[in-house]
C-alpha positions in Angstrom: -4.9 35.0 7.7 -5.9 32.5 10.4 -6.9 33.7 13.9 -6.6 31.6 17.1 -7.8 33.2 20.4 -7.5 36.7 18.9 -3.9 36.0 17.8 -2.8 35.8 14.1 -1.3 32.5 13.0 1.1 32.8 10.0 3.6 30.0 10.4 3.9 26.5 11.8 6.0 27.9 14.6 3.0 30.0 15.8 1.3 26.7 16.7 1.9 24.4 19.7 4.6 21.8 19.2 3.4 18.4 17.8 0.4 19.9 16.1 -0.8 17.6 13.3 -3.7 19.8 12.2 -6.5 22.0 13.4 -10.3 22.4 13.5 -11.5 25.7 11.9 -14.5 27.8 11.3 -14.9 30.0 8.3 -17.5 32.8 8.3 -18.9 34.6 5.2 -19.3 38.1 6.7 -22.1 39.4 4.3 -24.4 36.4 5.0 -23.2 35.2 8.4 -23.0 31.6 7.0 -20.3 29.5 8.5 -18.3 26.3 7.6 -16.5 24.0 10.1 -13.7 21.8 8.8 -10.3 20.3 9.6 -6.9 20.9 8.1 -3.8 18.8 8.1 -0.5 20.7 8.2 1.9 18.2 6.7 1.1 15.8 3.9 2.9 12.5 3.8 3.1 10.6 0.5 5.1 7.7 -0.9 7.0 8.2 -4.1 9.0 5.8 -6.3 12.7 6.5 -6.4 14.1 8.1 -9.5 16.7 6.5 -11.8 19.6 8.3 -10.1 18.4 7.3 -6.6 17.9 3.7 -7.7 21.4 3.6 -9.1 22.8 4.7 -5.7 21.2 1.7 -3.9 23.8 -0.7 -2.6 21.3 -3.3 -1.3 19.0 -4.3 -4.1 16.4 -5.7 -1.6 15.9 -2.3 0.0 12.7 -0.3 -0.7 12.3 1.3 -4.1 10.1 4.0 -2.6 10.7 7.0 -0.4 8.4 8.9 2.1 8.0 12.6 1.2 6.7 15.1 3.8 5.7 18.6 2.8 3.7 21.4 4.2 0.1 21.6 3.0 -1.7 24.7 1.6 -3.1 25.5 5.0 -2.0 29.2 4.8 -4.2 29.9 1.8 -6.9 27.3 2.5 -10.5 28.4 3.2 -12.5 25.1 3.0 -13.8 22.4 0.7 -17.4 23.4 0.4 -18.4 24.3 -3.2 -20.0 27.6 -2.1 -16.8 28.7 -0.3 -14.7 27.6 -3.3 -16.9 29.7 -5.5 -16.3 32.7 -3.3 -12.6 32.2 -3.6 -12.9 31.8 -7.4 -14.8 35.2 -7.5 -11.9 36.7 -5.5 -14.0 37.4 -2.4 -11.6 36.0 0.2 -11.8 39.3 2.1 -15.4 38.5 2.8 -14.3 35.4 4.8 -12.8 35.2 8.3 -10.9 32.1 9.3 -10.7 31.1 12.9 -8.9 28.1 14.3 -11.0 26.5 17.0 -8.4 24.0 18.3 -5.1 22.5 17.5 -4.9 18.7 17.3 -1.9 16.4 17.7 -3.0 13.3 15.7 -4.9 12.3 12.5 -7.4 10.2 14.4 -8.2 13.0 16.9 -8.5 15.5 14.0 -11.4 13.4 12.6 -12.9 13.0 16.1 -12.8 16.7 17.0 -14.2 17.8 13.6 -17.2 15.4 14.1 -17.6 16.6 17.7 -17.8 20.3 16.6 -20.2 19.5 13.8 -22.6 17.7 16.2 -22.2 20.4 18.9 -23.0 23.2 16.5 -25.9 21.3 14.9 -24.6 22.0 11.4 -27.1 19.7 9.6 -30.2 20.5 11.6 -33.0 22.7 10.2 -32.4 26.4 10.5 -28.6 25.9 10.7 -26.4 28.8 9.5 -23.7 26.3 8.3 -22.7 25.4 4.8 -21.8 21.9 6.0 -24.4 19.5 4.5 -23.2 16.2 6.1 -21.2 14.7 8.9 -18.7 11.9 8.0 -20.7 11.1 4.9 -23.3 9.4 7.1 -25.6 12.0 8.3 -27.0 14.6 5.8 -28.9 17.9 6.1 -31.5 16.5 3.6 -32.4 13.7 6.2 -34.0 16.3 8.4 -36.6 17.4 5.9 -40.0 15.8 5.6 -39.9 13.4 2.6 -43.7 12.9 2.5 -44.5 16.3 1.0 
């Protein structure tokens, strides 16, 4: 279950209108380690039309593709970090808490606010309690360790 400001979030209707996604923090209770990430609520893909759909087309110049929108796996999602995925594989979801930090209305803002939280929390700095090991694939935890030793 997701928590936002001490309130349980179970459905899309529990979120503000026009929410594209959210920034979240997962905590592993036994170790206190955390992970910050983002989650999109609706995935949009383009699919080729099937034979029956193509046969129904009256204008042969019209697109042979359709846009498909569907809800993502946000309800069961815990994060993309390998250690968190391993905990899920070991059936240890009950050791994890999932907190929504903020709801976000656009894809671009989702990226921005994830990065903002990662920097604010100092997730890649020495002594960090976060699983996150990079920010935007540009800045890495390993960059903070002395390479001369």
